[in-house]
N, C-alpha and C positions, 0 to 999 in steps of 0.2 A: 461427701464423697460417697459415690452410689456403692450398693452392695457388691458380693461377689455375683458372677455370671457362672451361670450353670448351664453345661453343655452349649458352649460358646460358638461350636464348630458347625451348629445349625442354624444361628445366625449370619444376615449379611453383614457387610462391611460396615453399610449405614447403620444398620442396629447396633452393632457392637459399639462405635464410634458415640452413639447417642446415650446408651446406657453408660459409657464410662465418662460421659461429660467432659469429652476432650472435643479437638478440632483437627480436621484434617490438614488445613494449612498452616495454621498458627501451633499447633501442640498445645500442652498444657502451660499456663501462665507459672513464672519461677514461684512467687507465692503458694498457689495453689499445690504446686508439685512439694513444696517443704512443708506444707500442712498435712499431705498425705503421706509422707516420710514419717512425721511425726507420728501421725495415727498408725500407720500399718507397720512402722518398723523398717530397719535395712533389709534389702534383698539379699540374703543371705540364711544360711541353713543353720538351727538352733544346734549347738554343741552338746554331746552327749555327757552327762554326768560321769566322773571317772571315780574308780574306788580308791580311796587312799591307801597306801603303802601297810598302815598298821591296822587296817581291816582286812585287807588281802592276807597278812600274816596270822589274824587270830582265826580267820575262816579255816587255815590248814590244820586247826585243832579241833575241826568239827567231825570227828572221829570218835567213836565210843572207844575203840581201844587204845587210842592215844590218851585220852582223858582218863581212862583207868590207869594207864600209867603213870601220867603226872601227879594222880591222886595217890598211888603207892609212893611214888618220889617224894612228896610233900608228908607224908605219915613217917617214911623213914627218916628223913630230914627231924621232923618234930621230937621223935624219941631218941635223936643223939646218934643215928646212924648215917653220917654225912658221905661216907664212903661210897655204900651204895646207893643214896639219893642221888649224889654226883653223877653217875653211871647213867641210872635209869633217865633222869631229867635230861641230861646231856643228848640222849639217843633219841628222845622224842622233841627235841627243840632243832636237832640237826634235820631232822626229816622235815619240820615245818618250814625251815630254811630252804631246802630242796625244793618245796612245792611253791615258795612265794617266788622265788627266783624264777621256776618256770612259767608262773601266772604273771611275773613282771613285765612281759611284752603287751603293754596296753593297747586295747582295741582303739584304732584311729580312724574306724572306718567312716564315723561321720565329719570328722574333720577334713580327710580327704575328699568326700563327697562336696563338702562346701567349695573346697579349692576349684572342683571340677567345673562350676558355674560362674566362678569370679572373673571377671575380663573389662577391657576398656571398650565403652560402649558409643555408637555415635547417635544422639537424639536431638530431636526438633523439640525447643522449649523458647515459646516467646519469639517466633517466627525466624529463629535463629538456629544454625547446626551448632552443637555443643558435644564436647568429647568428655563423658563422665566416668567415674567408677561404678560398674555395674552395681555395687550396692545402693548407689543412690536412686535406682531406678523404683519408681512407682507404677500402680496401676493407671492407665490413659497416657504413658508416654509414648510416643512414637519413635521408633526404632529403626535405624537401618541397618540392612545388611548386605554384605557382598561376600564372593568368594574367599575361603580361608578366615572369616570370622565366626566366633563362638556366640551360640544362642545364649544371650543372657537372663531370660527370664520365659517364661509362657507366651507366646503371642500369636495373635488372630493376625492371617496377612492380610494387608490391603493392597499391595502391588505384589508382582512375581515376574520379573523376567527370566526366563530358563532358570529358574532359582531350583536349586537341589540341595539337600540336607542329607548327612551321615546320621542316622538315628540309630545305629547299630547296638550302641551302648544303652539304650534306654528299650529299643522294641526288640531288639534281635534280629531286625531286618538287614541283611548282609548288602545289598544293592544301596546306593543313594536312591532317595525317595522325593519324586519331582513334585512341586509345590505349585497350587494354584490359590484361586483366591474364592472360588464358589461356595457357597454353603452347602452342608453335607447332611444325609441321613442321620437322625439319634444313633440309628443303632451300628453306625460305622465304627470298628474298634480302632484304638488309637493307633497303630501301626499304619491305618489307611485315612487318617485325618489329614488330607493333603492341604487344607486350607490353614491347618496350625504349625507353628514351629515351637519346640520345645526347649527349655532350658538344658544345657549341658549338651545340646547336638552342635555340628560343625555344617558350616555352608560349604558345598563342594563346587557349586559352580552357579553362576547367576547373580543377579541381584534383588532386591525386595525392601518392602518397608511392612513393617508389623506394629499394633498397638498392643502393649503390655496387657495381660488379662491378669494374671496371677505373678507374685515374687515370693520368695523366700520359701518357707515352709509349705505355702498352698499350693506350689508348681507340683509338676507330675513327680518330678527327682524330689520333691521336699517329701510328697508321701511316701516315697522309698525309704528315706530318711528315716521318717516317724516308724516305720517298718521295724527298721534297723534298731530302733531306740528302744522297742518294747521287751519286755523279759522273755527271755527263750532260755528252753530246758537244755542246759549244758552236759548234762549227764551222758555217758557213752556206755553202750553195753558192758565194758569192763569195770566201770567206776559204779553201775547200778548192781552189778555181782558183786563187787568188792563189799560195797556197803551192805547188801544182805548179810555176806559172808561174815564181816565183821559183828554185826547185832547177834547173829546165832552164837558165834563164837564168845564172844563177850557173855551172854546169858550162862552158857555152858562153863566157862570160867569162872564166873561169881558162884556158880552152884558148887564147883568142885573145892573152891576156895572154902566157902563157908561150911563144905562138908569136913574137909582137913582141919581147919581150926575147932570146930563142935566136936568130932572124934578124937581129937588131942586132949581138948580140957577134959572131955568124958572119962579120959585115961588117966588122968591126974596129971598132964603133963603142964610145964609150965607157961603162963600166958604170954611171956614175951616170946618164948622159944616158938610156940604155936602160931603166933603173929608171923614171926618170921616163916615160918613154913609156908604159911597160907601168902605170904608175898611172894615166897619162891614159886609157889605152883602157879600164880597169877603171871609172873615174869617169866617163867618157863612156857606156858601155855600162849601168852600174847605173842604172835611171830613180829615182834616189833622192826625186825629187818627186812621184813616184807616188802614195805614201802620202797626201800632204799633197792632193794632188787628189782622191782616192777620200773622204778624209775630207771634203772639200769638198762633193762632188757629192751624198754621203750626206746631209750637213747642210741641204744646200737642197731635198732631197726630203722631210726631216723638216718642214722650215716649210712646204711645199706641203701636205703630209699633215695638219697641224695645220690648215690652214684648210679642209680637208674633213673635219674633225672625227676625226682618229685622231692619238693622241699616239704618237709613238716613243721607247720608253724604251731601246734598243739600236740604235746606226747599223746594224751590218748587217742588222739587220731588213727596212731599207729595199728593198735589194736581193733578199732572200729572197721578199719579198711577189711580185716580179715574175717569180720561176721557181716559184710555187707550182701544183702539180697537182692537190692536193685540198686542201678545206675542210671540216673535221668541225666542224659547228656544233652548239651547244646550241638547244633548242627555245625555252624561256620568256624574253621580253624579247629576245632576237635577232631571232627571225624572226619572234616575235609581239609584241603589244604590252603584254605583262606585265600584263594586267588581265582579269579574267572579264568578260563579256558575252553577255548573253542575244541569242542568234542566231535563235531560232524559238520559237513558242508553239502549241500544239494544245489547242483546246477545240471542243466541240460538233461534232467529227467532221472539223474543218478544220485542216491544218497550215498555218500563216502564217509568212513570215519577220517578224521585229519590224518592221524599216524599212517596211515595207508595210503597217504599221497606222494608226491615225488619228493625223495629225500632233500634234506636242506643243503647237502653239500654238492646236490648237482645243480645246472640251471633250471630256472622255472619255465623254459620252454618246453619242457616235458607234460605242461599240464595241457588239456583242452582249452579251447578259446573261452566258453563261458567259467570254467571254474577258475581261470586266471584271472577273469574280470570280476568274479566276485569277491576274490581274495583282493583283489587290488582296490575295489572299491570301497572295502574295510577298512584300508590302510588310509587310503585319502579323504574320505569322506568321517574324517576323526579329529578329535580336538586333544586327544592324548599325544606326547611326545617323548623323543629319547632324550636320557638323563645320564649319559656316560654310562659310568661302570654301575650306576645304581639301576641301569634298564631302563623302564618306562615311566612315567609319571603322568596320571590322570586318572580318568573314572576308569574302575576295573575291567566294564564292560568293553571301552573303548582299547586299554592296554592289551586284553584279550584279542582283539581283531589285530592288533599290532605284530603279536607274537606268531598269531596263524601265518600271517603274509611271510613275516619272516622264517617261522618254519619251512615253506616251500621254498625260499630262496628268493623273495621279492624285497629288495633293497628300500629300505624307507629312504635315505636319502637322495639315491637315483629316481624314485617315485615322484618326489617332489620336484626334482630337477625338470622331471620331464614335463609335469603336469602341474604347474605351481598354480595355487589355490587364488582367483580372484576374489571371489565373495563368499559369502555364507548366509544360510538362514539358520539359527540355533534351532536346538530342539526344545520344544516346547509341549507341555502334555495336552493342550486341548490339540495339537495336531499329529502328535505322536510320528513326528520324523524330523531328520536334520537333512538338509541339501546344501551341496557345495558347488563352485563353479570353476572350473579348473581351465588352463589355457584360456581359449576363447569360445569352443564351442561343447566342452565335455561336462554335462549336469550329472552328478550323481548324487543319488537319494538313499538313505538308511532309516528303518522305523519298524514299525510294527507289520507283521502279516498285513492286516488288513488296510493299513493307511497306504502301504506301499502297492499291493495288487491293484486297488480302486483308481490307481493313475496310470497302470501298466494296460498296454493294447496288444503287446506281442510279447515273446521271450528271446532269449538267444540260444542257439544249439551250441553243439561241442564245436563246430568249424567256424563258428561267429557269424552264422546267417541267421536271420530272423524268421520266426515260425509263430503258429499260432498259440496263444496263452493257453496253458493246459493247467487251468484252476485247481481242479480234483485232484490231479496229482500232487500239485504243490500242498494241497490242505492234509494229503496222506502224510507227506515228507515232515509237514508242520507237527502232525499228532504224533508219529514216531519220535521226534526228537522230544516233544513234550511230555510223552511218557516215560522217558529216562529222565526226567528232571530238569531239562535243557530250556534255557531262554532263547528264543528264535528271534533273529533279526532278519529283514528283507532287504534285498539290495537291487536298486533299478539304474538305469542310465538312460540319458535325454542328449537331444541336440540342441545347442544354444544358436542365438543368432549370429551373424557376422561380428567379430569385433565386440562381442558382448560382455560389458563390464559389470552389470548387476544381475542379481537374481532376486525374482519376485516368486510369490506363490503362484501367480496367475501360469507360471512358465512349467509348473510340474502338475498340470491337469490333462490327464488322460493319455500324452502321447508318449510316455516312457516306455523303455523295453525290459523287460523284468531279466535279470541277471541269476540270483540264486538265494541261498538261504544259508544261515549261519549259525549252528546251535551250541550254546556254550553254557557251560555250569562251573561249580567249584567243585572240581573233582574229589572224590574220596580217597584219604590216604590208603594205600595198600596195606600197611602195616596195623591201620586201626580195624581195617576189616578183617584180619586175622585175630585181634585182639578182641572183638565183638566174639567172633566163634570160639575163642578160649574162655570168655567170661559165659557164654551159653554152656559149654562142657561142664564148666565148673560150677554150674545150676546157679548163675546169677543173670536175672534179667537185665537187658539194656532197652530204655523207652528215651525215644527222641523227644524232647521238647524244645521248639524252636518260635521264634516271631516270625518265621517266613511262610511263605505261601503254602497250603496244604498238599496241592500236585508234586510242588518241588519237594518237599518233606519224605512225603512218600516213597517218590522216584529214589531219593539218597537213602531212605530205610530197606530199600528192596536190594540196593547195590550192597549195602553193607552187612545183610543177613541179619537185619533187627525185623523181630517179628516171625511169624509161619511163614514158611517160603509159599505157601499156596494163597494166602490171603492177608495182608497187612491191616490191622485195625487203626483207623484214624479217626481223629475229631478236630474239628475246628475249635476256636476259644470262643466264638459267640455262641455254640452249642451247650458250652459249660456254665454260663451265667446261671439258667435257670434252676439247676440241678441243686437239689437239698445236699447236705453233708454225706447223708446217707447214701444218697445217689450217687454222689461223686466219687465214694468209696469204693461204688461198686463198679463205676467204669473205669477208674484209674486201675484197677486190677487187670480188667481185659484189654486195655487199648493199647498199641505200640507206639502211637505218634500222635502227638499234640501240637498242633500248627496255629499261628496267628495268636500265640499265647501272651497275654498282658504280665506284667510283673506280679500283681496279686494273684493272678492265677498259678503262675510259677508256685508261690509261696503256699495255697492252697492245696496243688496236688503233692507238693513234700507232705504236709500235714495230713492230708487223705492216707497217702502211704502209709504213714509212722503209724496211723491209727488202725490201719490193717494188720499192725505188727513187724510192718519191714524196717530193714534197717537200711537208710536210704543215701546213698551217695549222689550228689549235686554237682555237676560241671557248669560252668559259667565264666564269660570275659567282662559282661557290662554292668554297667550301674543298676539295672532292671534285674540283673542277676544277684545282686548282694543279699537282700531280705532272704530268699531260698538258699542261698549259700548257708547263711548264719541260722537258718533251721535245721538243715539238713544234718544228719549223724555225722556226716562226713562233707564238707563243703570243698570242693575243689576248683581252683580258680588258674587262670591262663597266666604264667609267669611272662611270657613273651608278649601277647596283644591284648591281656585283658587289662581293664582299667584300675589304678590303685584303689578304687571301691571295693570291687571285687576280691581283690587280693588282699585287703585288711579284713575283711569278711571271712575269707576261707580259712580251713584248716589246713589245707595243703595247697601247693603250688606246682603246677606243670611248668617246668624250665622251657620244655620244646613243644608246649602247645599240643601233645599229642595224646589220643586217647589210648594209645598202646603203652603209654607209661602206666595208666590207672590199671590197667591190669596187672603190669609188673608190681605196681606197690600193694595190689590185694594179695599177690602171692606173698610178698614181704610181711604183709600184716598177719595172714594166716601162720608164718613162720614164726612169727612174734608171738602169736598165741599158743603154739605148740610148744614151744620153749617155755611160757608161763607155766603152762601145766606140768611140766617136767620139773621146773623149780618148785612148784607146790609139793609134788608128790615127792621131793627131797627133802623141802624145809619141813613141812609138817610133821614129820615121824619124829623130829628131833625135838620138837615141842610136846608132841603127844607122850615120846617115852619119858621125858624130863618129870613132864606134870603127873603122869602115873606113878612114876617111884616116888615123888613127895607124898603123892595120895596113900600110897601103900607103906610108906613109911609111917604115917600119921596111923593106920588102921592096924599095923602089927606093933607099934610100941616102939619102933627104933629109933636112931639117929636119923636125921634127914641125911640122905645118900649124897646131896649136891646141895651147894649154899644157893643163895638167890645170885649171888655175884658169878659164880661158875657158871650158873645157867645163862646169864648174860654174856660170858664167854663163849658158850657154845652157839649161842644164837646168833650174837652180831659179828662174831670174828671167825669162828670156825665155820659156822654154815654159810656167811656171806662170802667167804673165801672160796668154798667149794661149789657155790651154786653159781657165783657169776660167771663161772665154766660154761654154764648151761646155757647162759644167756648169748653165747658164742656159736652155739650148735649150727652147723652147715642145714639147708632146707631140704628135705624130701623131694623128689620131682613129682611124687604122687599128688602133691598138696592141691594142685590146680585140676585134679581129675576129681575131686570129691565135692559134694554139694556144702552150700554155706551150713554151718552150723545155725541150730534153730535160735531165734534171739531168747527166747525161753529156757533154753538148755542152761541149768545151773553150772557154777563156775567148778565146783566139786560133783563130778558125775557119779554115780552109784558105785560103779568099778573104782572111780579114783577113792573114794572114800574107804572102800573094802582095802586097796592096797596101802592106804595111809594108816588103818587099822591095824591090819598086818605087821607091817614094819616098825610102828610105834609099839606094840607089844614084845616086837623083838628089841627094839633098843631098850626097853624097861628091863627086860630079862637079863640084858646086858650089863646095864647099868647096877641093878640090883643084887645081880649074882657078882659081880666083879667086888661091890662095896660090901657085901656080907662075907666073901671070902677073905679080903684084905683084912676085914674088922677082927675076923675070927682067927686069923693067923698071927696078926700084928699086934692088936689091940691099938692102932694107930689111925685114929677118924679122919685127919687129913690125908694121911697116906691112903687110906681105903678111898677117899672121894676122889683123890689123883688117879687111882688106878680106873675107877668108873667112868671118868671123863675121857681118859686116854683110849678105852676099850671102846666107848660108843663112837668116838671119832673115826678110828681106825677102821671099825665095823663100817661105817657109813661110806668112807672110802670105797670099799668096794662097791657099794651101791650107787654112789657116783658113777662109777667106771660102767656099771650094768644098765644103768637108766639113760647113757649118754648114747650116742651114736657110735663109739668105741665098742662097746659091749664084751667083744672076746678080751677074755684075761689071759689066755694062751692059745696059740701063738699072737703076740702083740703085733697088730696092723699097724708096722712102723712106716708104711706109705701115708698115713693119715698125719702124720706128726707135723710135715711141713704144710698141709692146708686145713689144719684143724688142731692147734696145739693147745687150744686152752684148757681140757680137760688134765691132761700131764701136767701142765705148769700147775693147775690148781691143786693137785695132788701134791705136788712138790713144796708148794706153800705153805698147805695144810699141815703136812710134816714137819717143815721148818719151826711153824709156829707152835705145834704142841711139843716140840723138844724146848722152845723158851718157857712155857708154859710150867713144865714139870721140871727143867733142869738148871734154871737160872734162880739164883738167888731173890732178887727183886720181884720176878714174878709169884716166887713161892709167897714172900712177905705179903704181896698184893692182893693174890687170889687165894692163901691158906693152902698151898700145896705141898708135896716133898717131892724131892728127887727121886728116879725110879733106875733100880740097877739094870743090867741086861735080862736077866731072869724074870724082872717082874715086867719089862716092856714086852718078851716074849709070850707070858701069861695074858698082857692085853692084849696082844695081836691075834689070841686063838678065836675071837669072835668075827674075824675074818671069815674063815673056813665056813663058820654056820652060816655066814650072809649068803652064800654063792644059792643055796637050795631055797632060801627063802625069797630071792629076787624071782627065781623060777616060779614059787608058787604065786607072787605078786603078781606076775604077768599073765597069769590062769586066772585070779580073780578082777584082773581088769582087762576085759576085753578090747577097750579103747587104747590101742597099743600106743604108748607114747612116743615111740621112734619111728615107727611105721603108720604113718596115717590112711594108709591106704586099705588097713584092714576095719576103719572106722565104719560102723553101719551108717546107710544113708537114713 
């Protein structure tokens, strides 16, 4: 068995056959094929190992705060306090289960990739044609291809008759690629290797034969599979900040708990009592409800994005969108409409936009003769066909020509009735043209400008008269259309002989009459143009990364408004290969358009941007996009036209394949982050106030103002009930007029820390003040603790109202009740729970509380008045306004 071939596209067909030790006529012998299959293995991709359920569950506890809570719960259980232990352990386990369920949507990208290349194939073995499962292919097998078949492995083409393949999923090339058999230069990029057919692509036209050169993991698509298998940093800006926040907070909590324990013992307090105090401080300071709140906020963001045509597959991606600094977008179908459309027509010396021609609801006779003949030639010299309600079926370029003729009122059926086709010379890459014979004397030619012009001796004017060929004017029109990213086709007409029934190449030499040009492109989506502009105003850079030609990509970028209006910086894939990582990092910051990019280069571009500190969103729809989608901070796949591989590798799916949806999702992501900051500003002061109270109780030698179980009530029930309302806060319209927050910006900004400390200090004074007053007045420890908890909750209700978009306490903006009822409902739910907490016997027994009469409840409500000036002072300390992000400094 021969070794693997390197750069097989540079070898002739004979050299490849010899190197693979096979035969043009006989193919492989069956025994040799079986031996190679035993050695090489099946032609399929290796599956990725899946994490077992138990491992995913254990990994949810990889959080220092949750580990600390579990340790506290275990100690409480060991010292005979099962009630507190049960509550603490239950809280942490519920959070772990939530995380496991979210991660339970197992990655199946590799399995989907394997299915994308599996098919039945027609193979020549032992001089006979056989149909086999593609998994049985081995290097050296001769495979037959025809229109509609899927390429089962990487093939070096031996024969090609009008062969074209759709490689868009692999290379990003939007149009079918014409194939040939001639060897190529070693530097030719993957997307231009016309003598190769790659696994996973489809044959759109023609027939051919190829020899298998690589199978399974060794194919181009297999190498993409290996990229998907490699470890990827799955952290997001939010998870990184929460991890740093958790570590810092844990150090502080351990220090304060140890201080509480040591001070209490030094003052002669009981060991068990001070351990309970240290536990109460740890439980009070750890925001164990925060993971659940964050999950709820992200889930609400997912729901809102789904309404805007964006499906989130991984919860942290919601927040990541809001911090995106660079969007790397594919071209076809995302920025463009994913359908070729004739934009301009040139005939009789005049270049016109198609939409300016004769309206479709009026007779085509309003067109001049040359223009009519140009559009009619595009309709007749064409292999696409009508398909009922589905429109047109065929090559996208040819269906565009049919639509152009229909646009000006030329009937497809009537034209073929008037000029029935007699013969055809199919398009071949070597000839660069297609020709048809109609009736008995009309010859039509369609092809590249160069191929058509060299066969023309004159041109048709607007009256149908022949005149001298003006090649310079034609080239100017070609340049004008090509400058706008259009693919230009030329058309000509000739005269056949009397009763001619066959068409040969010699009938097309030199005596044809030039008709005109049609320029077509996949036009940009109007809404995507607006979305790109919105991203630019929001400080988000958009970069175009495509497998298409450089000129086409630059033209589309110009139409989309990508890059500087005066000059768009662009680079081709071949220029990236020699660059070092440092040089690539510099280039990727300044360049707007990357064309003819390979899958590996897409991945390297994303990595280079991330190395520069950017938060990268990457869009894509093909197999070739999957590694970059997985590596990006937020991978965005096309839900409608995207491959299953891309969808499984992505964090988000665009239902409508529209770039404008990305801009909407970014806005939702920013709103999620704003609501998250509000929640932190609301939740943390409860933990801070409770822990400060317990510490002061130890320092002053008094009884603990709240028990560990009551602190859990404050954190998980009361705070969760109120803070959930903040998750439903509507977004401020100013969100998309602000620059993206810096990736290194901490979760807790200095202003937010000042706010939290101020409100924590006030909460501490409320708890300690009411507890001290209640104990002095009544000498009842449970009653005093009940008053302390009730006073804190009532004061925090005012804080909730002021931190939300409601803000005004009086007059109440009743118009907001219908559009945003979450905060009023949260307030009512909290009041009901607090009534149960203090006024029902079973809650009294469980939490160690006492019923309060009306006068005591009124005393507990007094702190609500003092919370109003505290809120005003907090807003002054935190210039990054939580409600109106427009005041946020750039």
